[in-house]
C-alpha positions as CSV (number, residue, x, y, z in Angstrom):
1,M,112.1,72.5,131.8
2,P,109.7,73.1,129.0
3,Q,110.6,75.7,126.2
4,P,108.2,78.5,125.3
5,D,106.2,77.8,122.5
6,S,107.0,79.9,119.5
7,T,103.8,79.9,118.0
8,R,102.1,81.8,120.7
9,N,101.7,85.7,121.0
10,S,102.0,88.2,124.3
11,G,98.7,86.7,125.0
12,G,99.0,83.3,125.2
13,Y,97.0,82.6,121.7
14,K,98.5,80.0,119.2
15,T,99.3,82.1,115.7
16,G,98.7,79.1,113.8
17,L,101.9,79.3,112.0
18,P,105.5,78.8,113.3
19,A,107.7,81.9,113.8
20,D,109.3,81.3,110.6
21,G,106.4,80.8,109.0
22,E,105.5,84.8,108.9
23,R,102.1,85.9,107.3
24,I,100.9,89.5,107.3
25,V,97.4,90.2,106.3
26,V,96.3,93.7,105.6
27,L,92.6,93.8,105.8
28,G,90.3,96.7,104.4
29,I,86.6,96.2,105.6
30,G,83.6,98.0,105.0
31,N,80.4,98.5,102.6
32,L,81.6,100.6,99.7
33,L,77.7,101.5,98.9
34,W,77.2,103.6,102.1
35,A,79.5,106.5,101.8
36,D,82.4,106.6,104.1
37,E,81.5,103.0,105.1
38,G,83.7,102.4,102.1
39,F,87.0,103.7,103.7
40,G,88.5,100.6,104.8
41,V,88.2,99.0,101.6
42,R,89.2,102.2,99.5
43,A,92.0,102.1,101.7
44,V,93.4,98.8,101.2
45,E,92.8,99.9,97.0
46,A,95.1,102.7,97.6
47,L,97.3,100.7,99.5
48,Q,98.0,98.2,96.5
49,A,97.7,100.6,93.8
50,G,101.0,102.3,95.7
51,W,102.9,99.8,97.1
52,D,104.6,96.3,96.4
53,F,105.0,94.0,99.4
54,A,106.9,91.0,100.4
55,P,105.4,87.3,99.4
56,Q,104.4,86.9,102.9
57,V,102.2,89.8,103.1
58,Q,98.4,89.3,101.7
59,L,96.3,92.5,100.8
60,V,92.5,91.5,101.2
61,D,89.1,93.8,100.6
62,G,87.2,92.0,103.1
63,G,84.2,94.2,102.5
64,T,81.4,93.0,105.0
65,Q,82.1,89.3,104.8
66,G,81.9,88.7,108.5
67,L,82.7,85.5,109.5
68,Y,84.2,84.1,106.5
69,L,87.1,86.6,107.2
70,L,88.2,84.2,110.4
71,P,90.4,81.5,108.6
72,L,92.4,84.8,107.0
73,V,92.8,86.2,110.8
74,Q,93.7,83.1,112.5
75,Q,96.8,82.3,109.6
76,A,97.7,85.7,110.3
77,T,101.0,86.3,112.6
78,R,100.3,89.8,112.2
79,L,97.2,91.7,111.1
80,L,96.4,95.4,110.0
81,I,92.8,96.5,109.6
82,L,92.1,99.2,107.9
83,D,88.2,100.3,108.7
84,A,85.6,103.7,109.2
85,V,85.5,103.8,112.8
86,D,83.3,106.0,115.2
87,Y,85.8,107.5,117.9
88,G,83.7,110.3,118.8
89,L,86.1,112.9,116.6
90,A,85.8,115.1,114.1
91,P,85.3,113.5,110.5
92,G,88.3,112.3,108.7
93,T,90.6,111.8,112.0
94,I,92.8,108.6,112.0
95,R,93.5,107.0,115.0
96,L,95.2,103.5,116.0
97,V,94.3,100.9,118.1
98,E,96.4,98.0,118.9
99,N,96.3,94.8,119.7
100,D,94.2,93.3,122.6
101,E,92.4,96.7,122.4
102,V,90.9,96.4,119.4
103,P,88.3,93.4,119.8
104,R,87.4,95.3,123.3
105,F,87.0,98.8,121.2
106,L,85.0,97.1,118.1
107,G,82.7,95.7,120.7
108,A,82.5,99.2,122.7
109,K,82.0,101.4,119.2
110,K,79.8,99.6,117.1
111,M,79.2,101.7,113.9
112,S,77.6,98.8,111.6
113,L,76.4,95.4,111.2
114,H,80.3,94.6,109.5
115,Q,81.5,95.7,112.9
116,T,80.2,93.6,115.2
117,G,80.5,90.8,112.6
118,F,84.6,91.7,112.7
119,Q,84.5,91.9,116.4
120,E,82.8,88.4,116.3
121,V,85.5,87.2,113.8
122,L,88.4,88.2,116.6
123,M,86.6,86.7,119.4
124,L,86.4,83.2,117.5
125,A,90.1,83.6,117.0
126,Q,90.8,84.0,120.2
127,L,88.6,81.2,121.4
128,T,90.9,78.7,118.9
129,E,93.7,80.0,120.2
130,C,94.7,81.1,116.5
131,Y,95.0,84.6,116.9
132,P,98.1,87.0,115.4
133,R,100.8,87.7,117.5
134,E,100.4,91.7,116.6
135,V,97.3,93.8,115.9
136,L,96.6,96.9,114.2
137,L,93.1,98.7,113.5
138,I,93.9,102.0,111.6
139,G,90.4,104.0,111.5
140,C,89.0,106.8,110.1
141,Q,86.1,108.9,111.5
142,P,83.3,108.8,109.3
143,E,81.3,112.0,108.3
144,V,78.5,110.5,106.0
145,L,77.4,107.2,106.2
146,D,73.4,106.9,105.4
147,D,74.1,108.0,101.2
148,Y,73.2,104.7,99.7
149,G,75.4,104.4,96.4
150,G,77.4,107.7,97.9
151,S,81.2,107.6,97.8
152,L,83.8,108.9,100.6
153,R,83.4,112.7,101.9
154,A,86.3,115.4,101.3
155,C,87.6,114.9,104.5
156,T,87.6,110.6,104.3
157,R,89.0,111.3,101.2
158,A,91.8,113.1,102.3
159,A,92.3,110.7,105.3
160,L,93.4,107.9,102.7
161,A,96.9,109.4,102.3
162,P,97.6,109.4,106.0
163,A,96.6,106.1,106.7
164,V,98.1,104.7,103.9
165,A,101.7,106.1,105.1
166,L,100.6,104.4,108.5
167,A,100.1,101.3,107.3
168,V,102.9,101.1,104.9
169,E,105.3,102.0,107.9
170,R,103.9,99.5,110.5
171,L,104.5,97.0,107.4
172,A,108.0,98.1,107.1
173,A,108.7,97.8,110.9
174,W,107.0,94.1,110.6
175,G,109.5,93.3,107.8
176,A,107.3,93.4,104.7
177,A,109.5,95.4,102.5
178,P,107.4,97.9,101.1
179,R,108.5,99.4,97.7
180,V,107.0,101.9,95.6
181,R,105.2,100.5,92.7
182,G,106.7,100.8,89.2
183,T,102.9,100.0,87.4
184,P,99.1,100.1,88.7
185,P,98.4,96.5,89.4
186,A,97.0,94.6,86.6
187,P,93.2,94.3,86.1
188,G,93.1,90.8,87.2
189,E,95.5,91.5,90.4
190,A,93.5,94.2,91.7
191,L,91.2,93.8,95.0
192,T,88.4,95.9,93.5
193,A,86.5,94.7,90.5
194,P,87.3,97.6,87.9
195,V,83.2,98.6,88.0
196,L,83.9,99.3,91.6
197,A,87.4,101.0,91.5
198,L,87.0,104.7,92.8
199,A,86.9,106.8,89.8
200,A,84.5,104.4,87.8
201,Y,82.1,103.9,90.9
202,E,81.7,108.1,91.4
203,D,81.7,108.6,87.8
204,G,78.7,105.7,87.2
205,R,76.6,107.1,90.1
206,P,72.8,108.0,88.8
207,D,71.9,111.8,90.1
208,A,69.4,112.2,93.2
209,G,66.3,112.3,91.4
210,Q,66.8,108.5,89.5
211,A,68.2,107.2,92.2
212,C,67.3,106.7,96.5
213,R,69.9,108.2,98.4
214,V,69.0,106.3,102.1
215,G,68.5,102.5,100.7
216,D,66.9,100.6,98.3
217,V,63.6,102.3,97.3
218,R,62.0,99.2,96.4
219,F,62.5,97.7,99.9
220,L,61.6,101.1,101.6
221,A,58.6,100.8,99.7
222,G,57.7,97.8,101.3
223,L,58.4,98.6,104.5
224,S,56.3,101.7,104.3
225,S,53.1,99.7,102.7
226,T,53.2,97.0,105.6
227,S,53.7,99.7,108.1
228,R,49.9,100.8,107.4
């Protein structure tokens, strides 16, 4: 009688690794340049700043890389995603979506181009039969997106701590052995470049009189001239 394939998850997809080759990927996605769109990246940044994990855990600033993230998803046995998600709820609300509901939800609730790209990543991983055994999306409802160069609003910043706590709780259940960091990551270890770290990013932002708040003013000026 054939033996069950231990490299497949409950949906029948191959994980890309044997059962004893556990690989947990924690992926923060989003665009730091558009205010609350950067929530996922800031969340994984905060997770790295506060916690250490077992060697099989990989924290990733996925930004807006889209299809370039496919190998990470294919190689993961468990995938935890942090992102700003339009749930239609009050800004700053955290909600969890799991397993097969994650690609379906991102497909139905597209908020930006990066989510369209990441939905394609998940679907391609399924088509290639290299898909994590478990997937968890920890999403935060954004308040403001159309603020070019902006940072997290107060409500989404306040949601970072509970989002990180939920991530640590799930990672512990997955055997990631979370432990509080004694010292912050060294500059070469930090997921985010020092110039884009939250404090530096906010301190370096010019005022509204010097910087366009709805996009790159050079691009917008070009659009204006071509529409005449």
